[in-house]
Every structure is written in structure tokens, then in C-alpha cells.
C-alpha positions in Angstrom: -3.0 8.1 -18.9 -6.3 10.2 -20.1 -9.3 7.7 -19.5 -11.1 8.9 -22.4 -12.8 6.0 -24.8 -12.1 3.8 -21.8 -15.4 2.1 -20.5 -15.5 1.2 -16.5 -17.9 -0.7 -14.5 -18.2 0.3 -11.1 -19.4 -2.4 -9.0 -20.9 -1.0 -5.4 -21.4 -3.5 -2.4 -23.6 -2.6 0.7 -20.7 -1.4 3.1 -20.3 2.1 4.3 -17.5 2.6 2.0 -20.3 3.1 -0.6 -20.3 7.0 -0.2 -16.5 7.5 -1.3 -17.3 5.3 -4.6 -19.6 8.4 -5.1 -16.5 10.3 -5.7 -14.6 7.4 -7.7 -17.0 7.7 -10.6 -16.0 11.6 -10.3 -13.0 11.1 -10.7 -13.3 8.5 -13.5 -14.9 11.3 -15.3 -12.8 13.6 -15.0 -10.6 11.6 -16.3 -12.4 10.9 -19.5 -13.7 7.2 -18.8 -17.5 6.2 -19.5 -18.5 5.0 -16.0 -21.3 2.9 -16.0 -22.8 1.4 -12.5 -23.9 -1.3 -10.6 -25.1 -1.7 -7.5 -26.7 -4.3 -4.8 -29.5 -4.3 -2.9 -27.5 -3.1 0.0 -25.6 -0.9 -1.5 -28.9 1.1 -2.3 -29.9 1.6 1.3 -26.2 3.7 2.0 -26.3 5.4 -1.2 -29.1 6.0 -3.8 -28.7 5.2 -7.2 -30.0 8.7 -8.6 -26.6 9.9 -6.8 -24.6 7.6 -9.3 -26.6 8.5 -12.2 -26.1 12.2 -11.8 -22.5 11.6 -11.7 -21.8 9.0 -14.9 -24.2 10.6 -16.9 -25.6 6.5 -17.2 -28.1 4.4 -16.0 -27.4 2.8 -12.5 -28.5 -1.7 -12.8 -29.2 -3.4 -10.1 -31.6 -6.3 -11.4 -30.9 -8.7 -13.6 -33.0 -7.9 -16.4 -34.7 -4.7 -17.4 -37.6 -3.7 -19.8 -35.3 -1.7 -21.8 -38.2 0.2 -23.5 -39.1 2.6 -21.1 -35.4 3.9 -20.7 -33.9 7.0 -22.5 -30.5 6.0 -21.8 -29.0 3.4 -23.7 -32.0 1.4 -24.2 -30.6 -1.3 -26.3 -29.0 -2.9 -22.6 -32.0 -5.5 -21.4 -29.7 -8.4 -20.2 -27.1 -6.4 -18.0 -25.3 -9.3 -17.6 -24.5 -9.5 -20.9 -24.2 -6.2 -22.4 -22.5 -4.8 -20.0 -19.3 -7.1 -20.3 -19.3 -6.5 -23.9 -18.7 -2.6 -23.2 -16.0 -3.6 -20.2 -12.6 -2.3 -20.4 -12.3 -2.5 -16.7 -14.5 -3.9 -14.1 -13.7 -2.5 -10.5 -15.7 -3.5 -7.5 -15.3 -0.7 -4.7 -16.2 -1.3 -1.4 -16.3 -5.3 -2.0 -18.0 -6.7 1.0 -16.9 -10.0 2.4 -20.4 -11.5 0.7 -20.2 -10.4 -2.7 -15.7 -11.9 -2.5 -17.0 -15.3 -1.2 -20.0 -15.0 -4.1 -16.9 -14.5 -6.7 -14.9 -17.1 -5.6 -17.3 -20.0 -5.1 -19.0 -18.9 -8.3 -22.3 -18.5 -6.9 -25.0 -16.3 -9.0 -27.9 -14.8 -7.8 -27.9 -11.3 -8.5 -26.7 -8.9 -11.1 -23.2 -8.6 -10.0 -22.0 -11.9 -9.0 -23.9 -13.1 -12.5 -21.7 -10.8 -13.7 -18.7 -11.3 -12.9 -18.7 -14.4 -14.6 -19.7 -12.9 -17.6 -16.9 -10.6 -17.6 -13.3 -10.9 -19.4 -12.2 -7.3 -19.2 -9.4 -7.2 -16.1 -10.8 -7.2 -12.4 -9.6 -5.3 -9.6 -11.6 -5.8 -6.4 -11.2 -3.0 -3.5 -12.4 -4.6 0.0 -14.1 -2.5 2.5 -14.9 -4.2 6.0 -14.5 -4.8 9.6 -10.8 -5.9 10.7 -12.3 -9.1 12.3 -14.2 -10.0 9.0 -11.4 -9.2 6.7 -8.8 -11.2 9.2 -11.1 -13.9 9.2 -10.0 -17.3 7.7 -12.9 -17.6 5.3 -12.5 -14.5 3.8 -8.8 -14.0 3.6 -9.0 -18.2 1.8 -11.7 -16.6 -0.4 -9.1 -13.6 -1.3 -6.5 -16.0 -2.0 -8.2 -18.2 -4.3 -9.3 -15.3 -6.7 -6.0 -14.0 -6.7 -5.3 -17.3 -7.7 -8.1 -16.8 -10.6 -5.4 -13.5 -11.5 -7.9 -11.2 -10.1 -6.3 -8.2 -9.2 -7.2 -6.8 -5.4 -6.0 -3.1 -3.9 -5.6 -4.0 -0.5 -7.5 -2.0 2.5 -6.0 0.5 4.9 -5.4 0.5 8.5 -7.0 3.1 10.3 -10.3 4.3 12.6 -13.1 2.0 10.9 -16.7 3.2 10.4 -17.4 0.9 13.7 -14.8 2.1 15.7 -12.5 -0.4 15.8 -8.4 0.2 14.4 -7.1 -1.9 12.0 -7.2 -2.9 8.3 -10.2 -3.2 6.9 -10.9 0.1 4.7 -11.6 1.1 2.2 -8.0 2.2 -0.1 -7.4 5.2 -0.7 -9.1 6.8 -3.8 -5.7 7.4 -5.3 -4.5 4.1 -5.6 -7.2 2.9 -6.5 -7.1 5.6 -9.6 -3.4 4.3 -9.6 -4.2 0.9 -10.0 -7.1 0.9 -12.4 -4.9 3.4 -14.8 -1.9 0.7 -14.8 -4.4 -2.4 -15.6 -5.6 -0.6 -18.8 -2.4 0.7 -19.8 -1.0 -2.3 -19.7 -3.8 -4.7 -19.4 -2.7 -7.7 -18.4 -4.0 -11.5 -19.0 -7.3 -12.3 -18.9 -9.2 -13.5 -14.9 -8.3 -17.0 -14.5 -4.3 -17.1 -16.2 -1.2 -17.3 -14.4 1.8 -17.0 -15.7 5.6 -16.6 -14.3 7.6 -13.1 -13.3 11.0 -12.5 -13.1 13.0 -14.1 -10.5 14.0 -11.8 -7.4 17.5 -11.5 -7.2 18.0 -14.6 -8.4 15.8 -16.8 -6.6 12.1 -18.6 -7.7 10.1 -17.4 -9.7 7.0 -15.7 -8.2 4.2 -14.9 -10.7 2.4 -11.9 -12.1 -1.0 -11.5 -10.9 -3.1 -8.6 -12.9 -0.6 -7.4 -14.3 1.7 -5.8 -11.0 4.7 -8.0 -10.3 4.0 -9.5 -6.9 7.8 -11.1 -6.6 7.8 -11.1 -3.2 6.3 -14.8 -2.0 8.5 -16.5 0.4 11.1 -14.0 0.7 11.8 -12.1 4.0 11.3 -8.1 3.7 13.0 -6.3 6.9 11.3 -2.9 7.5 12.5 -0.5 10.2 9.7 2.6 10.6 9.0 5.4 13.1 11.7 8.2 15.2 13.5 6.9 17.8 13.8 8.5 21.5 17.6 9.2 22.5 16.8 9.4 26.7 18.5 12.1 28.8 16.3 11.6 31.9 13.7 9.7 33.0 11.0 11.4 31.5 12.6 13.5 28.7 14.4 12.5 25.4 15.6 14.1 22.3 13.7 13.1 18.9 11.8 14.3 15.5 9.0 14.5 14.0 8.5 11.1 12.2 5.3 9.6 12.4 6.4 6.3 11.3 3.0 5.8 8.5 5.6 5.1 5.5 7.4 2.2 7.5 4.5 1.0 8.1 3.1 1.0 4.8 5.5 -0.7 3.0 5.5 -3.4 5.5 1.8 -3.7 4.9 2.2 -3.9 1.3 4.6 -6.3 1.5 2.6 -8.9 3.5 0.1 -8.8 1.3 2.4 -9.3 -1.4 3.0 -12.6 0.6 6.4 -11.9 2.3 8.1 -13.0 5.6 7.8 -9.2 7.2 9.8 -8.2 10.1 9.1 -4.2 11.8 11.2 -2.7 13.9 9.8 0.4 15.0 10.5 3.4 17.0 7.5 4.8 19.3 4.3 5.6 17.1 0.4 5.4 17.9 0.1 3.1 14.9 -1.9 -0.3 15.0 0.5 -2.7 13.9 0.2 -4.5 10.8 -1.7 -7.9 10.5 0.9 -10.8 10.1 4.3 -8.9 10.5 6.6 -10.1 13.3 7.4 -6.9 15.1 9.7 -5.3 17.6 9.3 -2.3 19.3 12.4 -0.5 20.3 13.2 3.4 21.7 16.7 4.5 20.8 19.1 4.2 17.9 21.3 1.6 20.1 18.0 -0.2 20.6 17.3 0.1 16.6 21.3 -1.0 16.0 21.2 -3.8 18.4 17.8 -5.4 16.9 18.8 -5.1 13.3 21.9 -6.5 13.7 20.1 -9.7 14.9 17.8 -9.9 12.2 19.7 -8.4 9.1 21.2 -12.4 8.0 17.5 -13.5 7.4 16.2 -10.4 5.1 16.2 -10.9 1.2 14.7 -6.8 1.3 16.0 -4.5 3.5 14.2 -1.1 3.8 15.2 1.1 6.2 12.6 4.4 6.4 13.1 5.0 10.2 14.1 8.4 11.4 17.0 7.4 13.4 18.3 10.2 15.7 21.7 11.3 14.2 22.6 12.3 17.6 21.9 11.5 21.9 23.2 12.8 25.0 26.1 12.3 26.2 25.4 11.6 29.9 22.3 9.9 30.8 20.7 11.2 34.0 18.7 8.2 36.5 17.0 10.8 37.8 14.7 13.4 37.1 16.3 16.4 36.3 14.5 19.2 38.7 14.6 22.7 36.9 14.4 24.6 40.7 18.4 23.1 40.9 19.1 24.5 38.0 19.5 28.0 36.1 20.0 26.3 33.0 21.3 22.4 31.7 23.4 22.1 29.1 22.9 19.0 26.7 25.8 17.8 25.6 25.3 15.7 22.6 27.4 12.4 20.6 27.3 11.0 17.0 25.1 7.2 17.2 26.4 4.7 15.1 25.7 5.0 11.1 23.8 2.0 11.2 22.7 2.0 7.6 27.0 2.2 6.8 26.8 -0.9 9.3 24.9 -3.4 7.9 26.1 -2.4 4.0 29.6 -2.8 4.9 28.7 -6.2 6.2 26.7 -7.5 3.3 28.4 -5.8 0.8 31.5 -7.4 1.5 32.4 -10.3 -1.0 33.7 -12.4 1.8 30.8 -12.6 4.2 28.5 -15.8 3.9 26.0 -13.1 4.7 23.2 -13.0 1.6 23.0 -10.3 -0.9 19.9 -8.2 0.1 18.6 -5.3 -1.6 18.6 -2.5 0.3 16.7 0.6 0.5 17.4 3.8 1.7 15.5 6.7 2.9 17.0 10.7 2.9 15.0 13.0 4.2 16.7 17.1 3.5 15.7 20.6 3.8 17.8 21.5 0.9 19.8 20.3 -2.4 17.6 16.7 -2.3 18.8 15.2 -5.2 22.5 15.9 -4.5 22.4 14.7 -0.9 20.5 11.9 -1.5 23.0 10.7 -4.5 25.9 10.8 -2.4 24.1 8.6 0.2 23.2 6.4 -2.4 26.7 5.7 -3.7 28.4 5.9 -0.4 26.6 3.3 1.6 26.1 1.2 -1.2 22.2 1.2 -2.1 20.3 -0.2 -4.1 17.8 2.7 -4.4 17.2 5.6 -1.9 13.5 7.5 -1.4 14.5 11.5 -1.4 12.0 13.4 0.4 11.9 16.9 1.9 10.7 17.4 5.4 7.1 18.4 4.2 5.8 15.0 4.1 7.1 14.3 7.4 4.0 12.8 9.8 1.1 13.3 6.7 -0.6 10.8 5.1 0.9 11.7 1.7 4.6 12.6 0.5 6.0 13.5 -2.5 9.2 11.9 -2.9 11.5 10.7 -5.2 13.1 7.7 -6.1 16.4 6.9 -6.8 18.0 3.9 -8.8 21.8 2.3 -8.5 21.8 3.4 -12.1 21.5 7.3 -11.3 18.1 7.0 -12.7 15.1 9.0 -10.9 11.9 8.6 -10.6 9.7 11.8 -9.2 6.4 10.4 -7.7 4.2 13.0 -7.5 1.8 13.9 -4.4 -0.1 10.9 -3.2 -0.5 8.6 -0.5 2.0 7.0 1.4 0.1 3.9 1.3 1.1 4.3 -2.8 4.4 5.3 -2.3 5.2 1.8 -0.6 3.5 -0.1 -3.5 5.6 1.7 -5.7 9.2 1.4 -3.6 8.4 -2.6 -3.7 7.4 -2.8 -7.8 11.0 -1.2 -8.0 12.4 -3.9 -5.2 10.8 -7.0 -7.4 11.9 -5.4 -11.2 15.2 -4.2 -9.2 14.8 -1.5 -12.1 
């Protein structure tokens, strides 16, 4: 979507991630948008207003009242909280600190940004960024929940290493995710803030809510996600595995939790921090994965199988380390692991089964004939969707995938972060489209 003719008011509050807002300004300008920046006093301690003025081509505002006669740019703007609000097609706060979120949630208007928020009638998109402990604080979470109830849109923070050195949830969302959400809101404007409306039910279940144009639809649902590789032991210190990082599955689990789902994450060995608010089950081997899935699958409304489960395992396990001095070479004979996905779909798709009929999403990693092989797997395993990808995205932060539906409809997703792909997958799950 080209943003020509659209006016975006970008608010920058006082966090270290403020420097990323400069690049966000540049990206919006590149897409043709007219960008105006509002900064808090604290934000100016991190990035100079001159940076944003240069990138946006417009004056930066941080004070409630200005003497418009001394400015060449848009001199008609003397009351920014009113005049900018009238121009605004989309109001974005990135980064949003705990302080500004608290002000918004409780109607405090003691500076330009908080006053502007009360004046704006366009869609609002908030991208929090703060320390992981601050983000997890019940007061902050309650304020976020309150704003979501007012139909305010959020781009949830990502997981990873924070500026303070901690690891957890609190990083500013990737800029491509913010851009994607902004385009979505501009192309399909939601109801104004403070309005709510029912969304289509998920698989015949209770109704959810539409919040800012994005179907949530997972409130109260149980989502089972598998992630990471498996380790198939040869001896106590050696194993067969693959290059899966688990990032895709962890992104899906995090996104589902943010949408209100009860999330069960079954993961092979990874170095990733466990997403907050999920029930985490750690496994090592394919047999471990199978055992835990069969325990949990009856509870699931949605099953998303991102894990790269080993197809083969050593036929014989040595309970002692195999010594190289005693062997010129060894041959490891492999046997097939059980096909977990086929096993659970055969149980769940059985009309005689008393188990609920969940939405099931599989993944297909291929080196050739990607779409053909994925379509065959989709049909054979009776999946609702399959996500086809190549080895190029294995282990990285980004990927390029194709989502194939049961009716054969293909959606080619361009290269983007795995967090953004997770949101698209869940949108598909909620709409069953």
C-alpha cells in the first residue's frame, strides 16, 4: 500500500528505543506519508528534534502552545494538540513508555503528547518499549488492558536482549511489524477509539472482539504450539539434530498469548527465553515430543506445529560414550521416528472421536518443489493450513513463506520478521480463511 496522501503523527516518548523512531520516520516518508513528530521532554534527551525535522521535513512539536509567527513551516499551527489532531489519519506512539501508557489509560493530560491523545479521533497504534520487569508489572499490564478495551491498537514488544542487559519481553517491535500494522489500519480503518464490536466466532465458539481492525478471536482458547529441534541421542554426549532455532514457534506462542489465548508451548532445546504467560514444556527427543503432545492435545482449540522434529533416530543407543580409540569408524543405523502430526490428525479428524476438532496448522520445510510437497502434506495429514518455507529461513530472524489453505488458496508472504509472520498465521487461524 502506498501511503501518499496520508498524514501520520508519530509520537516519541523517552526510552532508549527512541533512536529507532528516526528510521521509522524515514520509512514512512519513503512510502509517501506526510509525517509529523511529537516528542516528550524526556525523548529529546535521547534524540535531537533536529533529527526528526530533517527526516520528516516538518517541524517537531513538544510544547502545548507555540508562537506560529516565527516559523516558516505550517505557521497556521499554534495549538498542536488540536491542529495536528485534525490532520491526523493515524496516530502512532513508538516507543511508548510505561509513563505515557499510564497517562493515556487514566486520562492524565499534563503535556502535549497526553493532551493530543485525548484530542485525536483517528486510529491509535501504540508500540511499548521498556525493561521486561516494567512491562510485566501488573499496573502496566492493567493499563494496557484498559486501553485495549477502548479499542486502542497495540504492537506488542518483542523478546530478546534489552539495552539494560536483561533478556525478556520489552524490546520495541520490529519496524516492519509496525509498518505492516500501520498500513493495515490505514487501508482498513477500524472503528474510532472507545468503540467495540463483535467478531466472527472461532470454529463455532464464543464471540471475540475486534480491536482496532485486528481480529483477536483467541480469548479463552487453548493454543498448543510446538517449537525447536529435537535431539536424537547416539550416546550420552552425541546426538542427531537440525538447525532449527525455535524462533518461529516462540513468536507464534508469544503472539497467541498476547491475543488472550491459553498457550501451551512444547519445545525442543533452544537458547530462547521462555515467553511470559505461557505454559512451557521442555523436551529433547521426538519420542518426548510425541508423549507430551498426546497428553495435551485433547485440551487444544488450535494446534500449530512449527517444531522441526527429527524424522530418524539411531536404532541403537550406547549408554556409554563411544570411544574413538576403540573404533576405526562407526556406522549409525537409523530408524524412522513416529509421524506425530499424522497420528494426532488421525485421532482428531475421526468422526467417532469425542475429542474436539481443533484448527491444525503444519509447517513444511523443503529444499525443492516446495509448494507441491507442501500441498501433498496438507492433504495427506488433513490440515487446515500449512506454512511452506525453504531452508533459507532456518535459524534466522526473518523468513519468506507461503501459507496454503485447505481449499488450495495460496498467500505468498514476503521476507519479514518471524514475529510478523506469526501475526499473519494467527489472523488466518481466527478467520479460517
